[in-house]
N, CA, C and O atoms as a printed pandas DataFrame, in Angstrom:
     atom_number atom_name residue_name chain_id  residue_number  x_coord  y_coord  z_coord
0              1         N          UNK        A               1   -5.248   35.836  -21.358
1              2        CA          UNK        A               1   -3.893   35.397  -21.132
2              3         C          UNK        A               1   -3.535   34.412  -22.247
3              4         O          UNK        A               1   -4.285   33.475  -22.519
4              5         N          UNK        A               2   -2.395   34.627  -22.883
5              6        CA          UNK        A               2   -2.002   33.738  -23.977
6              7         C          UNK        A               2   -1.313   32.488  -23.420
7              8         O          UNK        A               2   -1.093   32.366  -22.215
8              9         N          UNK        A               3   -0.978   31.561  -24.331
9             10        CA          UNK        A               3   -0.439   30.261  -23.917
10            11         C          UNK        A               3    0.917   30.396  -23.231
11            12         O          UNK        A               3    1.204   29.675  -22.275
12            13         N          UNK        A               4    1.755   31.318  -23.717
13            14        CA          UNK        A               4    3.080   31.493  -23.106
14            15         C          UNK        A               4    2.957   32.018  -21.682
15            16         O          UNK        A               4    3.664   31.556  -20.786
16            17         N          UNK        A               5    2.066   32.980  -21.468
17            18        CA          UNK        A               5    1.862   33.511  -20.124
18            19         C          UNK        A               5    1.273   32.442  -19.204
19            20         O          UNK        A               5    1.661   32.322  -18.042
20            21         N          UNK        A               6    0.332   31.672  -19.742
21            22        CA          UNK        A               6   -0.288   30.616  -18.942
22            23         C          UNK        A               6    0.753   29.582  -18.517
23            24         O          UNK        A               6    0.764   29.144  -17.367
24            25         N          UNK        A               7    1.619   29.197  -19.440
25            26        CA          UNK        A               7    2.686   28.237  -19.115
26            27         C          UNK        A               7    3.623   28.816  -18.056
27            28         O          UNK        A               7    4.062   28.098  -17.158
28            29         N          UNK        A               8    3.926   30.099  -18.156
29            30        CA          UNK        A               8    4.792   30.762  -17.182
30            31         C          UNK        A               8    4.139   30.773  -15.799
31            32         O          UNK        A               8    4.809   30.536  -14.793
32            33         N          UNK        A               9    2.848   31.045  -15.747
33            34        CA          UNK        A               9    2.119   31.070  -14.473
34            35         C          UNK        A               9    2.079   29.670  -13.867
35            36         O          UNK        A               9    2.272   29.510  -12.662
36            37         N          UNK        A              10    1.828   28.649  -14.702
37            38        CA          UNK        A              10    1.785   27.272  -14.197
38            39         C          UNK        A              10    3.152   26.853  -13.641
39            40         O          UNK        A              10    3.233   26.181  -12.612
40            41         N          UNK        A              11    4.207   27.253  -14.325
41            42        CA          UNK        A              11    5.564   26.945  -13.843
42            43         C          UNK        A              11    5.829   27.653  -12.519
43            44         O          UNK        A              11    6.443   27.085  -11.616
44            45         N          UNK        A              12    5.368   28.886  -12.411
45            46        CA          UNK        A              12    5.542   29.665  -11.167
46            47         C          UNK        A              12    4.787   28.991  -10.014
47            48         O          UNK        A              12    5.305   28.896   -8.902
48            49         N          UNK        A              13    3.566   28.527  -10.283
49            50        CA          UNK        A              13    2.779   27.838   -9.251
50            51         C          UNK        A              13    3.497   26.566   -8.817
51            52         O          UNK        A              13    3.570   26.266   -7.625
52            53         N          UNK        A              14    4.025   25.821   -9.780
53            54        CA          UNK        A              14    4.751   24.582   -9.468
54            55         C          UNK        A              14    5.965   24.874   -8.576
55            56         O          UNK        A              14    6.225   24.157   -7.609
56            57         N          UNK        A              15    6.690   25.922   -8.911
57            58        CA          UNK        A              15    7.873   26.300   -8.124
58            59         C          UNK        A              15    7.475   26.703   -6.704
59            60         O          UNK        A              15    8.124   26.306   -5.736
60            61         N          UNK        A              16    6.420   27.483   -6.586
61            62        CA          UNK        A              16    5.963   27.915   -5.263
62            63         C          UNK        A              16    5.461   26.739   -4.433
63            64         O          UNK        A              16    5.687   26.689   -3.224
64            65         N          UNK        A              17    4.782   25.796   -5.077
65            66        CA          UNK        A              17    4.277   24.631   -4.357
66            67         C          UNK        A              17    5.439   23.762   -3.872
67            68         O          UNK        A              17    5.366   23.187   -2.786
68            69         N          UNK        A              18    6.518   23.659   -4.669
69            70        CA          UNK        A              18    7.689   22.905   -4.246
70            71         C          UNK        A              18    8.374   23.559   -3.052
71            72         O          UNK        A              18    9.030   22.880   -2.263
72            73         N          UNK        A              19    8.225   24.860   -2.919
73            74        CA          UNK        A              19    8.798   25.566   -1.779
74            75         C          UNK        A              19    7.983   25.368   -0.513
75            76         O          UNK        A              19    8.394   25.799    0.564
76            77         N          UNK        A              20    6.821   24.714   -0.634
77            78        CA          UNK        A              20    6.013   24.392    0.530
78            79         C          UNK        A              20    4.959   25.426    0.877
79            80         O          UNK        A              20    4.441   25.426    1.994
80            81         N          UNK        A              21    4.635   26.298   -0.047
81            82        CA          UNK        A              21    3.636   27.329    0.222
82            83         C          UNK        A              21    2.228   26.763    0.089
83            84         O          UNK        A              21    1.991   25.839   -0.689
84            85         N          UNK        A              22    1.298   27.323    0.853
85            86        CA          UNK        A              22   -0.095   26.906    0.785
86            87         C          UNK        A              22   -0.779   27.602   -0.392
87            88         O          UNK        A              22   -0.194   28.454   -1.060
88            89         N          UNK        A              23   -2.042   27.212   -0.628
89            90        CA          UNK        A              23   -2.800   27.823   -1.732
90            91         C          UNK        A              23   -2.933   29.332   -1.551
91            92         O          UNK        A              23   -2.788   30.094   -2.507
92            93         N          UNK        A              24   -3.207   29.755   -0.332
93            94        CA          UNK        A              24   -3.389   31.178   -0.068
94            95         C          UNK        A              24   -2.091   31.954   -0.296
95            96         O          UNK        A              24   -2.099   33.048   -0.861
96            97         N          UNK        A              25   -0.978   31.371    0.152
97            98        CA          UNK        A              25    0.315   32.040   -0.045
98            99         C          UNK        A              25    0.682   32.102   -1.523
99           100         O          UNK        A              25    1.221   33.106   -1.989
100          101         N          UNK        A              26    0.392   31.035   -2.259
101          102        CA          UNK        A              26    0.640   31.048   -3.702
102          103         C          UNK        A              26   -0.224   32.108   -4.365
103          104         O          UNK        A              26    0.238   32.823   -5.255
104          105         N          UNK        A              27   -1.469   32.213   -3.938
105          106        CA          UNK        A              27   -2.390   33.216   -4.476
106          107         C          UNK        A              27   -1.845   34.624   -4.257
107          108         O          UNK        A              27   -1.875   35.458   -5.162
108          109         N          UNK        A              28   -1.352   34.878   -3.057
109          110        CA          UNK        A              28   -0.795   36.198   -2.747
110          111         C          UNK        A              28    0.451   36.481   -3.588
111          112         O          UNK        A              28    0.642   37.604   -4.054
112          113         N          UNK        A              29    1.295   35.471   -3.782
113          114        CA          UNK        A              29    2.497   35.652   -4.595
114          115         C          UNK        A              29    2.138   35.967   -6.048
115          116         O          UNK        A              29    2.784   36.799   -6.684
116          117         N          UNK        A              30    1.114   35.304   -6.566
117          118        CA          UNK        A              30    0.700   35.563   -7.950
118          119         C          UNK        A              30    0.098   36.952   -8.107
119          120         O          UNK        A              30    0.285   37.602   -9.135
120          121         N          UNK        A              31   -0.622   37.404   -7.094
121          122        CA          UNK        A              31   -1.188   38.766   -7.140
122          123         C          UNK        A              31   -0.055   39.791   -7.127
123          124         O          UNK        A              31   -0.142   40.823   -7.792
124          125         N          UNK        A              32    1.007   39.507   -6.369
125          126        CA          UNK        A              32    2.151   40.425   -6.330
126          127         C          UNK        A              32    2.844   40.545   -7.692
127          128         O          UNK        A              32    3.459   41.569   -7.992
128          129         N          UNK        A              33    2.740   39.480   -8.524
129          130        CA          UNK        A              33    3.370   39.528   -9.843
130          131         C          UNK        A              33    2.536   40.287  -10.861
131          132         O          UNK        A              33    2.975   40.479  -11.995
132          133         N          UNK        A              34    1.334   40.724  -10.475
133          134        CA          UNK        A              34    0.527   41.544  -11.370
134          135         C          UNK        A              34   -0.705   40.864  -11.920
135          136         O          UNK        A              34   -1.426   41.469  -12.713
136          137         N          UNK        A              35   -0.977   39.630  -11.530
137          138        CA          UNK        A              35   -2.192   38.961  -11.993
138          139         C          UNK        A              35   -3.383   39.429  -11.174
139          140         O          UNK        A              35   -3.246   39.783  -10.003
140          141         N          UNK        A              36   -4.546   39.428  -11.798
141          142        CA          UNK        A              36   -5.756   39.750  -11.047
142          143         C          UNK        A              36   -6.104   38.574  -10.138
143          144         O          UNK        A              36   -5.629   37.458  -10.346
144          145         N          UNK        A              37   -6.912   38.825   -9.157
145          146        CA          UNK        A              37   -7.262   37.805   -8.173
146          147         C          UNK        A              37   -7.995   36.639   -8.824
147          148         O          UNK        A              37   -7.737   35.480   -8.500
148          149         N          UNK        A              38   -8.912   36.947   -9.747
149          150        CA          UNK        A              38   -9.681   35.884  -10.400
150          151         C          UNK        A              38   -8.798   35.007  -11.276
151          152         O          UNK        A              38   -8.923   33.782  -11.254
152          153         N          UNK        A              39   -7.911   35.619  -12.043
153          154        CA          UNK        A              39   -7.010   34.863  -12.918
154          155         C          UNK        A              39   -6.057   34.016  -12.079
155          156         O          UNK        A              39   -5.778   32.870  -12.430
156          157         N          UNK        A              40   -5.562   34.561  -10.990
157          158        CA          UNK        A              40   -4.655   33.817  -10.117
158          159         C          UNK        A              40   -5.362   32.602   -9.519
159          160         O          UNK        A              40   -4.801   31.507   -9.490
160          161         N          UNK        A              41   -6.582   32.796   -9.046
161          162        CA          UNK        A              41   -7.326   31.684   -8.445
162          163         C          UNK        A              41   -7.651   30.618   -9.484
163          164         O          UNK        A              41   -7.547   29.425   -9.201
164          165         N          UNK        A              42   -8.042   31.036  -10.676
165          166        CA          UNK        A              42   -8.340   30.075  -11.741
166          167         C          UNK        A              42   -7.087   29.300  -12.144
167          168         O          UNK        A              42   -7.155   28.098  -12.399
168          169         N          UNK        A              43   -5.959   29.975  -12.201
169          170        CA          UNK        A              43   -4.702   29.306  -12.547
170          171         C          UNK        A              43   -4.323   28.281  -11.487
171          172         O          UNK        A              43   -3.888   27.179  -11.819
172          173         N          UNK        A              44   -4.482   28.629  -10.239
173          174        CA          UNK        A              44   -4.181   27.695   -9.145
174          175         C          UNK        A              44   -5.096   26.474   -9.237
175          176         O          UNK        A              44   -4.639   25.338   -9.108
176          177         N          UNK        A              45   -6.378   26.710   -9.459
177          178        CA          UNK        A              45   -7.326   25.595   -9.567
178          179         C          UNK        A              45   -6.991   24.697  -10.754
179          180         O          UNK        A              45   -7.071   23.473  -10.642
180          181         N          UNK        A              46   -6.619   25.287  -11.888
181          182        CA          UNK        A              46   -6.246   24.498  -13.062
182          183         C          UNK        A              46   -4.994   23.671  -12.802
183          184         O          UNK        A              46   -4.906   22.519  -13.226
184          185         N          UNK        A              47   -4.020   24.263  -12.101
185          186        CA          UNK        A              47   -2.789   23.536  -11.799
186          187         C          UNK        A              47   -3.068   22.341  -10.898
187          188         O          UNK        A              47   -2.568   21.245  -11.153
188          189         N          UNK        A              48   -3.869   22.539   -9.839
189          190        CA          UNK        A              48   -4.194   21.447   -8.932
190          191         C          UNK        A              48   -5.005   20.369   -9.643
191          192         O          UNK        A              48   -4.817   19.181   -9.381
192          193         N          UNK        A              49   -5.902   20.768  -10.537
193          194        CA          UNK        A              49   -6.695   19.804  -11.282
194          195         C          UNK        A              49   -5.793   18.951  -12.181
195          196         O          UNK        A              49   -5.957   17.732  -12.241
196          197         N          UNK        A              50   -4.848   19.577  -12.874
197          198        CA          UNK        A              50   -3.927   18.840  -13.745
198          199         C          UNK        A              50   -3.036   17.907  -12.933
199          200         O          UNK        A              50   -2.784   16.776  -13.349
200          201         N          UNK        A              51   -2.558   18.367  -11.783
201          202        CA          UNK        A              51   -1.709   17.534  -10.928
202          203         C          UNK        A              51   -2.475   16.326  -10.404
203          204         O          UNK        A              51   -1.949   15.214  -10.389
204          205         N          UNK        A              52   -3.714   16.540   -9.976
205          206        CA          UNK        A              52   -4.515   15.437   -9.461
206          207         C          UNK        A              52   -4.875   14.437  -10.555
207          208         O          UNK        A              52   -4.962   13.237  -10.295
208          209         N          UNK        A              53   -5.081   14.919  -11.765
209          210        CA          UNK        A              53   -5.385   14.027  -12.889
210          211         C          UNK        A              53   -4.199   13.115  -13.189
211          212         O          UNK        A              53   -4.380   11.920  -13.425
212          213         N          UNK        A              54   -2.991   13.667  -13.181
213          214        CA          UNK        A              54   -1.792   12.852  -13.402
214          215         C          UNK        A              54   -1.641   11.805  -12.303
215          216         O          UNK        A              54   -1.326   10.645  -12.570
216          217         N          UNK        A              55   -1.870   12.229  -11.080
217          218        CA          UNK        A              55   -1.742   11.323   -9.944
218          219         C          UNK        A              55   -2.783   10.198  -10.020
219          220         O          UNK        A              55   -2.479    9.043   -9.720
220          221         N          UNK        A              56   -3.993   10.540  -10.416
221          222        CA          UNK        A              56   -5.068    9.558  -10.524
222          223         C          UNK        A              56   -4.763    8.541  -11.630
223          224         O          UNK        A              56   -4.983    7.343  -11.449
224          225         N          UNK        A              57   -4.263    9.012  -12.760
225          226        CA          UNK        A              57   -3.933    8.100  -13.852
226          227         C          UNK        A              57   -2.815    7.139  -13.452
227          228         O          UNK        A              57   -2.867    5.955  -13.782
228          229         N          UNK        A              58   -1.811    7.643  -12.747
229          230        CA          UNK        A              58   -0.720    6.780  -12.278
230          231         C          UNK        A              58   -1.252    5.751  -11.282
231          232         O          UNK        A              58   -0.802    4.605  -11.280
232          233         N          UNK        A              59   -2.195    6.145  -10.445
233          234        CA          UNK        A              59   -2.764    5.227   -9.459
234          235         C          UNK        A              59   -3.521    4.091  -10.149
235          236         O          UNK        A              59   -3.440    2.942   -9.716
236          237         N          UNK        A              60   -4.252    4.406  -11.214
237          238        CA          UNK        A              60   -4.955    3.359  -11.954
238          239         C          UNK        A              60   -3.974    2.388  -12.613
239          240         O          UNK        A              60   -4.241    1.189  -12.692
240          241         N          UNK        A              61   -2.854    2.901  -13.079
241          242        CA          UNK        A              61   -1.835    2.032  -13.677
242          243         C          UNK        A              61   -1.267    1.098  -12.618
243          244         O          UNK        A              61   -1.112   -0.097  -12.870
244          245         N          UNK        A              62   -0.951    1.628  -11.428
245          246        CA          UNK        A              62   -0.450    0.791  -10.340
246          247         C          UNK        A              62   -1.457   -0.298   -9.976
247          248         O          UNK        A              62   -1.086   -1.458   -9.801
248          249         N          UNK        A              63   -2.716    0.072   -9.864
249          250        CA          UNK        A              63   -3.743   -0.919   -9.521
250          251         C          UNK        A              63   -3.876   -1.975  -10.613
251          252         O          UNK        A              63   -4.015   -3.163  -10.320
252          253         N          UNK        A              64   -3.834   -1.549  -11.851
253          254        CA          UNK        A              64   -3.950   -2.500  -12.959
254          255         C          UNK        A              64   -2.808   -3.495  -12.994
255          256         O          UNK        A              64   -3.032   -4.693  -13.170
256          257         N          UNK        A              65   -1.588   -3.013  -12.828
257          258        CA          UNK        A              65   -0.427   -3.909  -12.816
258          259         C          UNK        A              65   -0.507   -4.847  -11.614
259          260         O          UNK        A              65   -0.193   -6.032  -11.728
260          261         N          UNK        A              66   -0.927   -4.321  -10.463
261          262        CA          UNK        A              66   -1.056   -5.155   -9.267
262          263         C          UNK        A              66   -2.084   -6.255   -9.441
263          264         O          UNK        A              66   -1.845   -7.396   -9.045
264          265         N          UNK        A              67   -3.224   -5.929  -10.027
265          266        CA          UNK        A              67   -4.260   -6.944  -10.264
266          267         C          UNK        A              67   -3.759   -7.980  -11.267
267          268         O          UNK        A              67   -4.023   -9.173  -11.113
268          269         N          UNK        A              68   -3.046   -7.535  -12.283
269          270        CA          UNK        A              68   -2.468   -8.473  -13.251
270          271         C          UNK        A              68   -1.506   -9.439  -12.564
271          272         O          UNK        A              68   -1.546  -10.641  -12.828
272          273         N          UNK        A              69   -0.639   -8.925  -11.683
273          274        CA          UNK        A              69    0.300   -9.788  -10.977
274          275         C          UNK        A              69   -0.409  -10.745  -10.025
275          276         O          UNK        A              69    0.003  -11.896   -9.882
276          277         N          UNK        A              70   -1.463  -10.280   -9.378
277          278        CA          UNK        A              70   -2.234  -11.164   -8.503
278          279         C          UNK        A              70   -2.871  -12.300   -9.300
279          280         O          UNK        A              70   -2.834  -13.457   -8.882
280          281         N          UNK        A              71   -3.446  -11.967  -10.430
281          282        CA          UNK        A              71   -4.078  -12.981  -11.270
282          283         C          UNK        A              71   -3.044  -13.954  -11.818
283          284         O          UNK        A              71   -3.265  -15.165  -11.818
284          285         N          UNK        A              72   -1.921  -13.430  -12.281
285          286        CA          UNK        A              72   -0.856  -14.276  -12.802
286          287         C          UNK        A              72   -0.315  -15.194  -11.709
287          288         O          UNK        A              72   -0.087  -16.379  -11.952
288          289         N          UNK        A              73   -0.111  -14.661  -10.523
289          290        CA          UNK        A              73    0.357  -15.477   -9.403
290          291         C          UNK        A              73   -0.613  -16.590   -9.068
291          292         O          UNK        A              73   -0.202  -17.715   -8.784
292          293         N          UNK        A              74   -1.903  -16.279   -9.099
293          294        CA          UNK        A              74   -2.920  -17.304   -8.829
294          295         C          UNK        A              74   -2.877  -18.408   -9.882
295          296         O          UNK        A              74   -2.896  -19.594   -9.551
296          297         N          UNK        A              75   -2.820  -18.007  -11.152
297          298        CA          UNK        A              75   -2.809  -19.010  -12.219
298          299         C          UNK        A              75   -1.555  -19.876  -12.167
299          300         O          UNK        A              75   -1.641  -21.095  -12.319
300          301         N          UNK        A              76   -0.397  -19.266  -11.956
301          302        CA          UNK        A              76    0.839  -20.044  -11.835
302          303         C          UNK        A              76    0.780  -20.988  -10.642
303          304         O          UNK        A              76    1.230  -22.130  -10.734
304          305         N          UNK        A              77    0.232  -20.526   -9.533
305          306        CA          UNK        A              77    0.130  -21.375   -8.342
306          307         C          UNK        A              77   -0.741  -22.591   -8.617
307          308         O          UNK        A              77   -0.385  -23.707   -8.240
308          309         N          UNK        A              78   -1.876  -22.385   -9.268
309          310        CA          UNK        A              78   -2.776  -23.497   -9.581
310          311         C          UNK        A              78   -2.097  -24.478  -10.529
311          312         O          UNK        A              78   -2.144  -25.689  -10.315
312          313         N          UNK        A              79   -1.462  -23.950  -11.585
313          314        CA          UNK        A              79   -0.807  -24.830  -12.552
314          315         C          UNK        A              79    0.351  -25.597  -11.924
315          316         O          UNK        A              79    0.480  -26.803  -12.136
316          317         N          UNK        A              80    1.176  -24.926  -11.171
317          318        CA          UNK        A              80    2.332  -25.592  -10.557
318          319         C          UNK        A              80    1.914  -26.562   -9.449
319          320         O          UNK        A              80    2.545  -27.604   -9.275
320          321         N          UNK        A              81    0.875  -26.238   -8.711
321          322        CA          UNK        A              81    0.406  -27.139   -7.649
322          323         C          UNK        A              81   -0.134  -28.431   -8.264
323          324         O          UNK        A              81    0.131  -29.524   -7.763
324          325         N          UNK        A              82   -0.890  -28.295   -9.351
325          326        CA          UNK        A              82   -1.450  -29.480   -9.999
326          327         C          UNK        A              82   -0.372  -30.317  -10.685
327          328         O          UNK        A              82   -0.557  -31.520  -10.869
328          329         N          UNK        A              83    0.742  -29.708  -11.063
329          330        CA          UNK        A              83    1.832  -30.437  -11.719
330          331         C          UNK        A              83    2.960  -30.771  -10.752
331          332         O          UNK        A              83    4.050  -31.136  -11.191
332          333         N          UNK        A              84    2.731  -30.657   -9.471
333          334        CA          UNK        A              84    3.705  -30.958   -8.417
334          335         C          UNK        A              84    4.983  -30.148   -8.581
335          336         O          UNK        A              84    6.078  -30.658   -8.344
336          337         N          UNK        A              85    4.849  -28.892   -8.983
337          338        CA          UNK        A              85    6.005  -28.017   -9.129
338          339         C          UNK        A              85    6.190  -27.149   -7.896
339          340         O          UNK        A              85    5.355  -27.151   -6.992
340          341         N          UNK        A              86    7.282  -26.413   -7.866
341          342        CA          UNK        A              86    7.551  -25.496   -6.773
342          343         C          UNK        A              86    6.786  -24.193   -7.031
343          344         O          UNK        A              86    7.142  -23.420   -7.921
344          345         N          UNK        A              87    5.763  -23.966   -6.265
345          346        CA          UNK        A              87    4.876  -22.833   -6.482
346          347         C          UNK        A              87    5.111  -21.691   -5.491
347          348         O          UNK        A              87    4.316  -20.753   -5.448
348          349         N          UNK        A              88    6.170  -21.747   -4.703
349          350        CA          UNK        A              88    6.409  -20.735   -3.674
350          351         C          UNK        A              88    6.575  -19.330   -4.254
351          352         O          UNK        A              88    6.005  -18.376   -3.725
352          353         N          UNK        A              89    7.352  -19.190   -5.338
353          354        CA          UNK        A              89    7.550  -17.859   -5.923
354          355         C          UNK        A              89    6.227  -17.274   -6.415
355          356         O          UNK        A              89    5.924  -16.107   -6.166
356          357         N          UNK        A              90    5.454  -18.089   -7.106
357          358        CA          UNK        A              90    4.181  -17.594   -7.637
358          359         C          UNK        A              90    3.222  -17.251   -6.500
359          360         O          UNK        A              90    2.542  -16.225   -6.532
360          361         N          UNK        A              91    3.180  -18.119   -5.503
361          362        CA          UNK        A              91    2.230  -17.916   -4.406
362          363         C          UNK        A              91    2.615  -16.723   -3.535
363          364         O          UNK        A              91    1.772  -15.883   -3.220
364          365         N          UNK        A              92    3.871  -16.649   -3.152
365          366        CA          UNK        A              92    4.281  -15.619   -2.206
366          367         C          UNK        A              92    4.858  -14.385   -2.904
367          368         O          UNK        A              92    4.524  -13.260   -2.533
368          369         N          UNK        A              93    5.692  -14.573   -3.876
369          370        CA          UNK        A              93    6.362  -13.447   -4.528
370          371         C          UNK        A              93    5.419  -12.577   -5.334
371          372         O          UNK        A              93    5.331  -11.370   -5.109
372          373         N          UNK        A              94    4.707  -13.197   -6.283
373          374        CA          UNK        A              94    3.808  -12.407   -7.130
374          375         C          UNK        A              94    2.643  -11.823   -6.334
375          376         O          UNK        A              94    2.193  -10.710   -6.604
376          377         N          UNK        A              95    2.162  -12.580   -5.357
377          378        CA          UNK        A              95    1.062  -12.078   -4.533
378          379         C          UNK        A              95    1.508  -10.868   -3.716
379          380         O          UNK        A              95    0.783   -9.877   -3.623
380          381         N          UNK        A              96    2.684  -10.945   -3.132
381          382        CA          UNK        A              96    3.185   -9.831   -2.330
382          383         C          UNK        A              96    3.394   -8.581   -3.186
383          384         O          UNK        A              96    2.960   -7.492   -2.812
384          385         N          UNK        A              97    4.051   -8.734   -4.321
385          386        CA          UNK        A              97    4.292   -7.582   -5.190
386          387         C          UNK        A              97    2.968   -7.031   -5.716
387          388         O          UNK        A              97    2.777   -5.816   -5.763
388          389         N          UNK        A              98    2.061   -7.913   -6.109
389          390        CA          UNK        A              98    0.751   -7.466   -6.598
390          391         C          UNK        A              98   -0.020   -6.698   -5.540
391          392         O          UNK        A              98   -0.609   -5.658   -5.838
392          393         N          UNK        A              99   -0.025   -7.192   -4.314
393          394        CA          UNK        A              99   -0.726   -6.493   -3.233
394          395         C          UNK        A              99   -0.108   -5.137   -2.937
395          396         O          UNK        A              99   -0.823   -4.162   -2.709
396          397         N          UNK        A             100    1.222   -5.071   -2.939
397          398        CA          UNK        A             100    1.886   -3.790   -2.691
398          399         C          UNK        A             100    1.515   -2.759   -3.755
399          400         O          UNK        A             100    1.257   -1.598   -3.438
400          401         N          UNK        A             101    1.489   -3.186   -5.016
401          402        CA          UNK        A             101    1.131   -2.253   -6.089
402          403         C          UNK        A             101   -0.329   -1.821   -6.006
403          404         O          UNK        A             101   -0.645   -0.653   -6.232
404          405         N          UNK        A             102   -1.211   -2.750   -5.684
405          406        CA          UNK        A             102   -2.624   -2.399   -5.541
406          407         C          UNK        A             102   -2.811   -1.433   -4.372
407          408         O          UNK        A             102   -3.553   -0.458   -4.494
408          409         N          UNK        A             103   -2.157   -1.686   -3.253
409          410        CA          UNK        A             103   -2.277   -0.786   -2.105
410          411         C          UNK        A             103   -1.707    0.591   -2.402
411          412         O          UNK        A             103   -2.288    1.602   -2.008
412          413         N          UNK        A             104   -0.573    0.640   -3.096
413          414        CA          UNK        A             104    0.002    1.936   -3.457
414          415         C          UNK        A             104   -0.948    2.713   -4.366
415          416         O          UNK        A             104   -1.137    3.917   -4.198
416          417         N          UNK        A             105   -1.542    2.010   -5.330
417          418        CA          UNK        A             105   -2.508    2.660   -6.208
418          419         C          UNK        A             105   -3.727    3.161   -5.459
419          420         O          UNK        A             105   -4.221    4.255   -5.729
420          421         N          UNK        A             106   -4.212    2.365   -4.519
421          422        CA          UNK        A             106   -5.387    2.776   -3.750
422          423         C          UNK        A             106   -5.071    3.959   -2.840
423          424         O          UNK        A             106   -5.900    4.853   -2.666
424          425         N          UNK        A             107   -3.872    3.965   -2.259
425          426        CA          UNK        A             107   -3.481    5.101   -1.421
426          427         C          UNK        A             107   -3.411    6.373   -2.261
427          428         O          UNK        A             107   -3.869    7.432   -1.832
428          429         N          UNK        A             108   -2.831    6.266   -3.468
429          430        CA          UNK        A             108   -2.772    7.435   -4.348
430          431         C          UNK        A             108   -4.151    7.893   -4.785
431          432         O          UNK        A             108   -4.386    9.092   -4.932
432          433         N          UNK        A             109   -5.067    6.953   -4.997
433          434        CA          UNK        A             109   -6.430    7.333   -5.382
434          435         C          UNK        A             109   -7.162    8.033   -4.246
435          436         O          UNK        A             109   -7.947    8.951   -4.483
436          437         N          UNK        A             110   -6.911    7.609   -3.026
437          438        CA          UNK        A             110   -7.615    8.185   -1.880
438          439         C          UNK        A             110   -7.029    9.507   -1.410
439          440         O          UNK        A             110   -7.708   10.279   -0.733
440          441         N          UNK        A             111   -5.797    9.773   -1.755
441          442        CA          UNK        A             111   -5.177   11.021   -1.267
442          443         C          UNK        A             111   -5.374   12.160   -2.225
443          444         O          UNK        A             111   -4.915   13.272   -1.963
């Protein structure tokens, strides 16, 4: 299968998945279009692998930004507390946003 056909098959799988079809139903639809069973199954597996890789990379970015915000919030809180400043935003705001991003990243990693 050449690159143009492969791209067409991947686009078809994406469209079918958006319609809510399961792996087996997508497999049957691809066989109806003239692909062999082995090629259809390999294409489905490649599509799911690529989708999961994108999702995993985004999850690591969310976790990284969340950890950065947590660390920044901690440092600002310590500095402002020692200098008798108003540390509420750093303590509550950055911590809350950082935790939400870390949790979102972890949920994406686990799913």
